[in-house]
C-alpha positions in Angstrom: -28.4 -26.3 -54.6 -30.5 -29.2 -56.3 -30.5 -29.5 -59.8 -33.4 -29.4 -62.5 -32.3 -32.9 -64.4 -34.3 -33.6 -67.6 -34.1 -36.1 -69.1 -33.9 -36.9 -72.6 -34.5 -40.0 -74.4 -32.9 -40.3 -78.6 -34.9 -43.7 -80.3 -36.0 -44.8 -83.2 -39.4 -45.3 -83.9 -40.0 -49.7 -84.8 -40.4 -49.7 -88.1 -40.0 -53.6 -89.7 -36.5 -53.2 -91.5 -35.8 -49.8 -90.9 -34.7 -50.4 -86.8 -32.3 -53.1 -85.2 -30.7 -54.2 -88.9 -27.4 -55.8 -88.0 -30.1 -58.6 -85.9 -32.8 -58.9 -88.7 -30.3 -61.3 -90.4 -31.1 -63.8 -87.4 -34.3 -62.1 -86.1 -35.7 -61.3 -89.9 -37.4 -57.3 -90.2 -39.8 -57.8 -87.7 -38.1 -59.5 -85.3 -36.0 -57.9 -84.6 -38.3 -54.1 -84.8 -40.7 -56.8 -81.6 -37.1 -56.2 -80.2 -36.3 -52.6 -80.6 -40.0 -52.4 -78.6 -39.4 -54.1 -76.9 -36.3 -52.1 -75.1 -37.5 -48.7 -76.5 -41.4 -49.7 -74.2 -38.3 -50.9 -71.5 -36.4 -47.4 -71.3 -39.3 -45.4 -70.9 -41.0 -47.4 -68.0 -37.7 -46.7 -66.4 -38.2 -45.0 -62.5 -38.2 -40.7 -63.5 -37.0 -39.8 -60.0 -34.5 -37.3 -60.0 -35.8 -34.9 -63.8 -38.0 -32.7 -63.7 -39.2 -33.1 -67.2 -38.7 -36.8 -69.6 -38.3 -36.3 -73.7 -38.7 -39.2 -75.7 -37.1 -37.6 -79.7 -38.0 -39.5 -81.9 -37.2 -40.5 -85.9 -40.3 -40.6 -86.1 -44.3 -40.4 -85.9 -45.0 -42.9 -83.6 -47.8 -45.4 -83.1 -50.7 -45.5 -81.2 -49.2 -48.3 -78.8 -46.6 -45.9 -78.3 -48.5 -42.6 -77.8 -50.7 -44.2 -75.1 -47.4 -45.6 -73.1 -45.2 -42.1 -73.6 -48.4 -41.6 -72.5 -49.7 -43.2 -69.1 -45.3 -42.6 -67.9 -45.4 -38.8 -68.5 -42.8 -38.3 -71.4 -43.3 -36.0 -73.0 -42.9 -37.6 -77.1 -40.6 -35.1 -80.2 -40.0 -35.0 -83.8 -36.4 -35.3 -83.1 -34.1 -32.9 -84.8 -32.5 -33.0 -88.3 -28.8 -33.4 -88.6 -26.9 -36.1 -88.2 -26.1 -38.0 -84.9 -24.2 -35.6 -83.3 -26.3 -32.5 -84.5 -28.7 -33.4 -82.8 -27.5 -34.4 -80.1 -26.0 -31.0 -79.9 -29.8 -29.8 -80.6 -31.7 -31.5 -77.8 -29.0 -31.0 -75.2 -29.1 -26.6 -76.6 -33.0 -27.0 -76.6 -32.5 -28.6 -72.7 -30.0 -26.5 -71.5 -32.9 -24.2 -72.1 -35.1 -25.2 -69.7 -33.6 -27.0 -66.5 -29.4 -26.7 -64.9 -28.6 -30.0 -66.8 -29.5 -32.5 -69.3 -29.3 -36.1 -68.9 -29.6 -38.3 -73.0 -29.6 -41.5 -73.6 -31.1 -44.7 -75.7 -32.3 -46.9 -76.2 -30.1 -49.8 -76.7 -28.2 -50.5 -73.3 -30.8 -52.9 -70.9 -28.2 -53.5 -68.0 -28.8 -49.6 -68.1 -31.8 -48.7 -64.6 -32.4 -45.8 -62.1 -29.5 -46.9 -60.0 -27.1 -45.4 -63.0 -30.0 -42.7 -63.6 -29.2 -41.1 -59.9 -25.7 -42.0 -60.6 -25.6 -40.0 -63.8 -27.3 -37.1 -61.7 -25.8 -36.9 -58.6 -21.7 -36.6 -60.5 -23.4 -34.2 -62.5 -23.9 -32.3 -59.1 -20.0 -32.8 -59.0 -19.1 -31.9 -62.6 -20.6 -30.0 -65.1 -20.3 -33.4 -67.7 -20.9 -37.6 -67.0 -20.1 -40.9 -69.4 -21.5 -43.8 -69.1 -18.9 -45.7 -70.8 -20.0 -48.7 -73.8 -17.7 -51.6 -74.0 -17.7 -51.0 -77.7 -16.3 -48.1 -77.0 -18.7 -45.9 -77.2 -21.0 -44.1 -74.7 -24.8 -45.3 -73.6 -25.3 -41.9 -72.0 -24.1 -37.9 -71.7 -25.0 -35.8 -69.0 -23.6 -31.9 -69.2 -24.0 -29.0 -67.0 -23.1 -26.9 -70.3 -23.0 -27.8 -74.0 -20.3 -27.1 -76.4 -19.9 -28.7 -80.7 -16.7 -29.4 -80.1 -18.6 -32.5 -78.5 -20.2 -33.8 -81.0 -18.7 -32.6 -84.4 -17.3 -34.5 -86.9 -17.1 -37.8 -84.6 -16.7 -40.9 -85.8 -20.3 -42.4 -84.5 -20.3 -46.4 -84.2 -16.9 -46.7 -84.0 -14.3 -48.2 -80.6 -13.0 -44.2 -81.3 -16.6 -41.9 -79.6 -15.5 -42.5 -76.3 -11.8 -41.3 -75.4 -12.2 -38.5 -78.9 -14.9 -36.9 -76.7 -12.4 -37.3 -73.2 -10.2 -35.5 -74.7 -12.2 -32.9 -76.8 -13.0 -32.4 -72.7 -10.0 -31.6 -72.6 -9.2 -29.5 -74.6 -11.7 -28.0 -73.3 -11.0 -28.1 -69.7 -13.8 -29.7 -68.8 -13.6 -31.7 -66.2 -15.9 -35.2 -66.6 -16.8 -38.5 -64.5 -17.3 -41.8 -66.0 -20.0 -44.3 -64.6 -19.5 -48.3 -65.3 -18.8 -49.8 -68.1 -22.4 -51.3 -69.6 -23.1 -53.2 -72.5 -25.8 -52.2 -75.9 -28.1 -54.4 -77.9 -26.8 -54.0 -81.5 -25.7 -57.7 -82.2 -26.1 -61.4 -82.4 -23.5 -62.0 -79.5 -25.5 -59.9 -78.1 -28.8 -61.8 -77.4 -28.3 -64.1 -74.7 -27.1 -61.0 -73.1 -30.7 -60.0 -73.2 -32.1 -63.3 -72.4 -29.8 -63.3 -68.3 -32.4 -60.7 -68.0 -35.2 -61.7 -69.2 -35.5 -59.9 -72.3 -35.7 -63.1 -75.0 -36.6 -62.0 -78.9 -37.6 -65.7 -81.6 -35.1 -66.3 -83.1 
């Protein structure tokens, strides 16, 4: 039976000085903000195949340009719930599962995440209750769920290299089987910029 799967992207609104802060020393506040907008717009253009609905959860109100693009590409724009990252993810997953059989949560920081990768996540969810897209830095760029438990998100050291391993440990404690997708990388540090350029995404330094 085909699952109804909703896609949920958590992102920071492109506001100078508040996004991509680790890149501000090399790009400046405006440059780092431009990069955030570039990555966000690229993620909004990911193929819609496999998803019944797509939601963009922003941490702030969108500007007119972002709102127009989301509308054009059929994303529902919603304000993120309160709480730390884990609590926001838990709430979003819970809300998503109220209206679909499964949810896939992503950010906008991973330019290597493409339509094929999303299709792989959807396919995995037909066989397993959880799918994870590992990141090179020890976190994950994607999590897909057919059910949710607060244990997956509570008291997690977000932003460290322990996130993926601790998530897998907690899945074992829950006795939930999961599938791992190929490892990808996200854009956080100056050394990521040459890899970004190799994908054809260039920013002024």
